[in-house]
N, C-alpha and C positions, 0 to 999 in steps of 0.2 A: 494857817498858823502864823502867817506873817502879815504885816500891814498890806492892805490891798486884797488879801484873800477874802473870799466870800463869807467865811464864818469868823474871821478874826475879831470882829466887834463883839461876838458872843463869848469868846474865850480869852480875850485880851487880859483880863484881870488875873486869871491863874497863870497864863503864860508869863506875864511880867513878874508876878510874885514868886514863881518857882524857877524862873530862868529856863523855861521849858526848851526853847529853841537851842540855847547854848548847851544845855545838858544833853539833849538828844544828839546834837552834833558831836560833842565830846564822847558820848557813849559809842556812837557809830564809829568814829575815828579810832578810838582806842581798841574796840573790838576787832576792827579790820586789821589794824597794825599788829595785833596779837594773833592773827590768823583765824579769827572766828568768821563765820559766814552769816550774812544778813538775809532775812526773809521779810519781804514787805507784803502786807495784806491790804491792798488799796480798796478804797470805797469809791467806785465809779457808778454813775447813772447814765444809761444810754437813752436815746430818744424814746424807745419803746417802753422804758420804765415809767415814763410820765403818763401812761395809760393804765397803770395799776388800778384795780377795782377795790382792793382792801389795803389800807395803809393805817399806820399808827401815828402818834404825834411826832416822833422823831423823823419818820419817813416824810410826813407832810412838811416838816420844817426844811429838810434837805431839798425836797422837790420845789418848795416855794422859793427858797434862796437860790435854786439852781446850782447847788453845791455839787462838786465832784462830777460835773457835767462833761461827758465825752461823746463825740459824734458817733464813734464806733471803736472797735478794739485796735484800730490801726492809726488813730490820730491822737495827738496830745490833748490833755484836758483843756477846757476853756479857760480864758483869763480869770484869775482869781481862784482857780480850783487846782492849780498845778502844785507839784511838790515844792517845798521851800528850796529856794535856789542853792543855799549852802549845803543842802543834803544831797543834791544831785550827784556829786562825785562818788558818794557811797552807794546810793540807790542804783545808779547806772553802771557800777563796776561789774565786770564780767562774772565775778564770783557771787554776786547778789542774786537771789531768786525773787522775782516779783510774781506772786500768786495771781490767779484770776481774781476779779473784783468780788468783794462780798457786798451783799445788797442791803442788809439790815444792820446787824451789829456783830455777828459771830462768824467764825470760819465754816459754819455749817453750809453756807451757800457759795463757798469757793473751794479751791484745791490746796489751801495751805497745809492742812493735815497730811494730804497725800505727798506734797512736796517735802515736808519735814521727814516723813517716813522713807521716802526715796533717797534722801540724803543721810539717812541713819541718825537723825537728831532725836535725842530723848530729853535733853535739858534745854529749856527755853527761857530767855530773858525777854520780857515784854515791856514796851514803852510806846507812847503815842497819844492820840486823841480818839475819842473823848474818854476821859478817865473812867467815868461811871457808865459808859455805854459800850463802845467797841473794845476798849482795853479790858474792862471787866468781863465782857462776854467772851472775848478770845481766851482770857485766863481760865474762866470756868470750863469752856469747851475743851481746851487742851488738857486741863487737869482730869476731866471726866473721860478723856480718851487715852489716858495713860502717860502723859508727859509731866515731867518735873518742871515746875515753873517758878520763876522769880519775877517780881514786878518792880520796876524802877519808878517809884511814884512821883519824884520831882522831875521826871522826864515825860510827864503826862499833863494834860490840861483839860479843863471842862468849863461849863458855863458859869458856875458859881462856887464859892468856897464851901458852901453846904454840900453840893454835889461831890466836890473833890474829897471832903472829909468822909462822906459816906463810902466813896470808892476805896479810900485807904483802909477804912474799917473792914471792908470786904476782902481786900487784898490780904490783910493780916489774918483774916479768918480762914482763907482758902489756900493761898499760895505757899509754896515751900519756903520762900523768902520774900521779904518786902524791904527793898533797899533804896537809899539815896543814890544818886549818880556816883558819888565818891565811893560809897560802899560797893556798888556794882563793879566799878573799875578795879578796886582792890581785890575783888573776888574773881576777876577774870583770869 
């Protein structure tokens, strides 16, 4: 999500248009200052993932760009696939829960739902990338498994304005709330 990141060139337009990085940081900082807990659902790919036999377009893109590449569960991501530097104080705070990595787009392949339930969370605010892929997939899965969700759409980013608008339409159709960062902050 930041210059030098492996996928930045793909999402640069919506990141700059929406001030995504600044909005995400403001959202995380405000939430933590008000006592909310952050849950991170990372997208990592390990060396054995490059041997997958059945992949879709998004997976092929991520594998081809070597995005989210990690040698194993105990090493940091490769250069260009790490967390945005200014997010690290919030992500690596002792209160933040980092779920196991999801592999395609939703939390069906990680332990995010389990972690949320273990921490007795029922209301979720979602932000991140990609607006129309991981964010939307997480939103849909969490709604379908009984969580009340809100999506902060200007704290998301995707490849094109068309993809972004499609995601926002779906957020409004499914989420309990669809907010700007300022609206989310006022509702915390």
